[in-house]
Residue, then its C-alpha position, 0 to 999 in steps of 0.5 A: x067280210x068275216x062278220x057277214x060270213x059269221x052271221x050267215x054260218x050262224x044263221x045256217x045252223x039255226x036253219x038246220x036246228x029249227x028244221x030238225x025241231x019241226x020234224x021232231x015236233x010233228x014225228x016226221x023222220x024223213x020229209x020226203x023219199x026223194x033222197x032215201x036215208x038223208x031225211x029228205x029234201x029238206x035236210x039238204x036245203x035247210x041251212x040254205x033256207x035260212x042263210x040265202x034270205x038273210x044274205x039277200x037282205x044284207x045285200x040290198x041293205x049294204x048296197x050289194x055287189x062288192x059293197x057287201x065285202x068292204 
């Protein structure tokens, strides 16, 4: 369980860094004006966009449900 949590935490941070790099690369400060002052909606979801597919893949590979946590 700790290994799964650690891997997902690292992937979430990498997703955040990747999204920040993309914004710098294309010289975009805010990706939208939906949440003013927060860098846009992607700044709120960038970690989830990286970690959720990885969690789903781990769940599918390991059988999902409680098997993932044993």
